[in-house]
C-alpha positions in Angstrom: 81.0 108.9 167.1 81.4 105.7 169.3 83.3 102.7 169.0 82.9 99.1 168.1 81.5 98.0 171.2 80.3 94.5 173.6 83.3 92.5 171.7 87.0 92.5 173.0 89.4 94.1 171.5 93.0 93.3 170.6 92.1 89.1 170.2 92.2 87.6 167.6 88.5 85.9 167.4 85.5 83.9 165.1 82.4 86.2 165.4 80.5 83.9 165.0 81.3 81.8 168.9 80.4 86.2 169.9 77.5 85.6 169.4 74.6 82.0 171.0 72.1 79.9 169.7 69.0 80.0 171.5 65.9 77.5 170.7 62.9 79.8 169.4 65.3 82.5 169.7 66.6 85.0 167.3 69.0 86.7 168.9 71.6 89.9 168.3 74.3 91.4 169.4 74.8 95.5 168.3 78.5 95.9 167.9 78.5 100.5 166.5 76.2 102.2 166.1 75.3 105.5 165.0 74.0 107.9 162.0 75.9 106.2 159.6 76.7 103.2 160.3 75.3 100.1 162.1 77.2 96.8 163.1 75.7 93.7 164.3 75.6 90.0 165.1 72.7 88.2 164.2 72.8 84.1 165.4 68.8 82.7 163.9 67.2 79.7 165.4 66.2 77.2 162.6 62.5 78.6 161.1 63.1 81.6 163.5 63.2 85.3 161.6 63.0 88.3 160.5 59.6 89.6 159.1 60.3 91.6 155.7 61.0 95.8 156.6 62.4 98.0 154.8 66.1 99.8 155.9 67.5 103.2 155.1 70.4 102.1 154.6 71.9 99.5 152.0 72.9 95.9 154.1 75.5 94.4 153.5 74.9 90.0 155.3 78.0 88.0 156.1 76.5 84.0 157.0 79.3 83.5 159.6 78.0 79.8 160.2 74.9 78.1 159.2 72.1 78.4 156.3 70.3 81.2 155.8 67.9 82.0 153.1 67.4 86.0 152.2 64.7 87.7 150.3 65.2 91.1 148.3 61.8 92.3 146.3 60.0 88.6 146.9 63.8 87.1 145.5 64.8 84.4 148.2 68.9 83.6 148.2 71.0 80.8 149.9 73.6 82.0 152.0 76.2 79.2 153.6 79.5 79.8 155.4 81.6 82.1 153.6 78.6 83.8 151.5 77.4 87.9 151.1 74.9 90.0 150.0 74.0 93.2 149.6 69.7 94.1 150.6 69.7 97.5 148.9 68.3 100.8 151.2 64.3 101.1 150.8 63.8 97.7 148.9 62.0 94.8 151.3 63.9 92.3 152.6 63.5 88.9 154.9 66.1 87.3 156.7 65.3 83.3 157.4 67.4 81.0 159.4 66.7 78.0 156.9 68.8 76.3 159.5 70.5 77.3 162.6 72.0 80.7 161.1 74.8 83.3 162.0 75.3 86.6 160.1 77.0 89.6 160.4 75.1 92.8 159.3 76.5 96.3 158.1 74.2 99.2 157.2 75.4 102.2 155.6 73.3 104.9 156.2 
């Protein structure tokens, strides 16, 4: 099992500052990944998305900046800074940058 990577340790930080926006892109930064958990920071430029898919684990999303739209089983939810939602395992879901949008994704397998 590996620990946290790609981020400074023993340092107070704002998570939203740990991943940059890039024009026309979805950017991801993996902080931890193993067979039990995946922790990833994402930034979405306005209008960018991760299309509908399913995950083998429950996916906990927290909006760090901007406005995002999460679709679960065809129902849309709007997330603003500080909002969270769980996308259940084996349910179709998608994430869209309603505006520029940053999120923390924690998947538990």
